[in-house]
C-alpha positions, 0 to 999 in steps of 0.5 A: 500500500502506498500513499500519495499527495495529489496537487492541482498541477498534477490534476491539470496535467492529466486533464489536459492530456486526456482532454486533447487526446479525446479531441484527437480520437473524436476527430479521427486524427490520431491513432486510437492508442492516444486515449485513456488506455494509452495514457494509463498503460504508459503511466504504468511504467512509472511511479506517477501511475498511482498518483494519476489513478488516485486523481481519476478515482477521486474526480471521476469515480462516478463516470469511470467504471474500471477504477475500483480503488478505495479513495480517502476524502482527504488531500492524501489518497491511498491506493490498495488495489487495481482490479484488472478483472473489472478493467474497461473494455480495450484496456491493456490486460497485463497487471501493473507493476508493484507500485513504489512507496512514496510518503504523503509528506513529500520525502521525495526531493523536488529534483526527483519529482521534476525528473519524473515529470519531464520524462513523462512529458517527453515520452507522451510527446514522442509517442504522440508524434510517432502515432501522428506520423504513422497514421499518415504513413509519412515514413512509408510514403513513396514521395520522398519530399514528404518524408521527415527523417528521425532527426527532424522528428527529434528536433521538433520533439525537443522543442515541444518537450522543453516547453512542457518541461519548463511548464511543469518545473514552474508548477513545482517551484516558487509558489506553485501557481496557487494564487491568481496574482502569481498565475497572472502577474508572477507577483510582480517579480519578473526580470528585465531581459527575459521580459524583453525577449518574451515581449519581442517574440510574443508579437513577432511570431509565425506571422513574421516568419512566414509573412515577411518572406511572402511580403518581400516576395510579392511586394518588396521591402516597403512594409518593413521600412514603413511598418516596423519603424512607425510601430516603434514610434507608437511604442515610444509614445505609449511609454512616454504618455500612458505607461504610468497611468496603466502601470499604477492601476494595480489590477490583473485585467487591463480592462478594469481600467474602464470600471475605475475610469467610468464608474461602471462595469458595462464598458469593462465587460464589453471591452473585455469581450472584444479584447478576447475576441480580437486575441482569439482571432490573432491566435487563430492566424498564428496557429494556421502558420505552422499548419501551412508549413506542415501541409507544404512539407509533409502533407499532414492535414491542418487539423492534426498539426493545429490540435497538437500545437494547442495541446502542448501550449495549453498544458505548459501555460496552464501549469506554469502560469506567466512565469512558464510563458516568459521562460518558454519564450526565451527558449523558443526565441533562441531556436527561432533566431538560430533557425533564421540565421541558418536559413539566411546563411544557406540561401545567401551562400547559394547565390554568392553572398549578401551582395548578390542578394541585394543586387537581385533585389534591386534588379527586380524592384524589391528594394523600393521605398514606400511611395508618398502618394495620398491615394487611399487605394495604394497598398502601402504608402508612407502617409497611411503607414504613419497613421496606421502603424503608429497607433497600432504599436501604441495598442499592441505594445501598450493597451493589450492584455498580453502586453499589460501582463508583462510591464505590470509584472515588473517590480518598478515603473523605471524597469517597465520603461526600460523594457519598452525602450529595449523593445524598440531595437529588438523588434527592428532587428527581428523584423530585419532578420525575417525580411533578410531571409525573405530576400535571400529566398527570393534571390535563390529562386531568381538565381534558379530561374523558376518562380514556384508561385507562378509555376504552380508548385505552391498555391500561396505566397505564404508557402515560399519559405516552407517550399525552399526548406523542403527542396533545399534540405531534401537530402540534408538531415535536420533542416526540415525539423529545424524549420518546423521547430522555428515555426512551432516556437514562433507560434507557441510564444504568441499563443501562450501569451494570448491564452494567459491573457484571455483566461485572465480577462474572462475570469477577472471581468466576467466570472469572478463576480459569480463566485465571490467566495471562491478561494485563490487556489480554486480560482487559479485552477479555473484559470487553467481550465479557461486556458484549455478552453480558449486553445480549443476555440482558437483551433476551430477558428484556425481551421475555418480561416484556412479557406481564406485566399490571402497572405497572412499579413493581410489576413491578420489585418482584415480579421483584427482591424475591425475590432482592434481599431475601435478598441484603441479608440475607446482607450484613447477616448477614455484616457484623453477626453475627460468629458467622455462618459460610458454611454458615449464610449459604448455607442462610439465603439459599436458604430466604429466596429460596424463601419469598419467591418462593413468595409472589410467584409465587402472588400473580400468580394473584390478581386485581389490586388495583383503585384505590379513588380517584375516576377522571376519567370519560369524559363528554367523550370524542369517541366513545361508549363503554360502560363497566362501572361501576368497583365491584369488591367487595373480594375475600375470601381464605382459606387460603394466599391470605391470605398471597399477598394481602399487599402486594408491598412486603413481599416485600423485608423478608420475604426479608431477615429470613428469611435473617438468622434462618435463617442465624443459627440454622444457623450456631449449629447448625453451630458446636455440632455441627460438627467443623471448626475455626472461621474467625477473622474479622477485625474490619475485615470486621464492623461493630462495636457501637461503630461502630453507636453512634457512626455509624462512624469513619474507619478507616485504609485497608485494603491491597487484597487484589486484586493488580490494585489494588496499583498504585493504592495503591502510588502513594499509599504512595510519595507518603506515603513521599516526604513523610516523607523530606522531613520527615526531611531538614528535621529533619536540616537544623534540627539541623545549623543549631542545632549 
């Protein structure tokens, strides 16, 4: 007989594994071995088998008939017998090995527990990958271009297993993620360098890895020059103007700002819902990127790759909280940068070096700067890049929940400022690296004299980089696995941040009021369940988005700008216009969303814009192809089509300005005709004109409104009081000595 202590982390791990394996089986995407029978038979080889039996017995004893063990109702459970005769149909028939005794008081060291959990997660992930690849017969395929070598599988498995291991480790160390403050904000104890790295890769994700080469391939470099630089400008504006206001809120959800600002929870709930919806749309595009690569390289269906990624990300995010997200981002960033540098070196070396890459780019007009035309229909110009990307940088790196969790988790305002300033060069360097890879790949195909997009080898520009890796590394071990690791690492870094933010928003802004007496431990477990739910939701949306014929950059802006622009408009309306009220903010937001989505959805019915830049051609292709000449006349628009034909980059500023204008006018009308007593707005929740002219001052720390954050502030206040007491004692000593 052995006694074991069950922790919420172990329970969450089992539920996560079983939940997603159940999804796989229901969709017939993975071998039936990945079920409860597979998990239990696997765990029988390890000492954790008894712990999981105890968890399942205690939590699901009414629903699972094949466990007949007597279970104590305390936090420590005792395993006496596993009745193999009453085993569930289809279960492994052999009896389990004798279980090693483990004391309930926890005599096993932390290191040994960590080793067992890491080994368990590694075996589970390798088994899962093995069954996925066996199911689709990748190893037995006659088409060698769709075969992953064992080395490729090991490279990908190492990344996934390291992410799982970090999540498990963080769940067993520190406070063990038992409170919301630790799970969401890490008790405001994050370090500067890991936060900068996590900040960078959370938004420069698989969209940049796949989208930047596709953007360069079709349109050249204007997006980098215009987009990244103006987004850095928006980041700096937020740091100088609004960072003190939001950092000093002392809340877990950034949308609680609206309740403090307007004295009403309606705006908070509406904005939280829109923020979660926007985040899920962004997450779905990130999930889709690696799936496109797997589709190109291996023929694996989109659904299998999507659900595999969602399972891995949801498990380590739900176990380790924000601290696990930060440190997995660090590991994934190293893999991403290493992989991109490797691809850059190989591709540029094939054409003669970086000098030849630049020469080819100039020859094909890929290095032209953005035009300074005021035309609304030109895809990218310097004028509307300023009006689009500067506000976008303000929102993405300032008033987004994932961004708020990072700068609000630092111990001081000065460190938060430092993180945002360090973000500027990091973002520019990462974007430049992605575009350099795209330029090298373009030069490689130009040197070959065969355009894979024009020849029909690929159907979308997003597949340019995966196609290069598939063909160039066909006979080179590890290349495909490294590329998949780069894509999965890029996506996981973004998805984990968004999952954590969505769970925090949903609980803090919508569900917490329904359970006022729930303990911190149970609330932390509820956040873990929400993480898994949003991972499944984003996976379903990603499958639906796969049918949209557009590159990833434009797809993201089309789906996201309809909500993101009006959301930023509400933030700016609340923080800059002291006369605005909650009803005006709601009306302005709804009108802005409706107007922007009306333009965006009708624009999908128009013919896609065709690049006018010179293509590579297909003269040197190995097979004969009949191609229609790429001479598409410029379309003529009439009526409302003139509005629908504007550049997709205008959606964001249109939604933002519409919300601010309508919201401001509505607020004045409500004040003029309304009978309600106006709400008194505190100055600390509005950016003053003085702050705007002096670029913000260092305000004193605001007492947190959230009681869960009070403990962290109390520690700082006690330290200050202790220093004051020491100063008074020293002063008294000096007075006595002088007398």
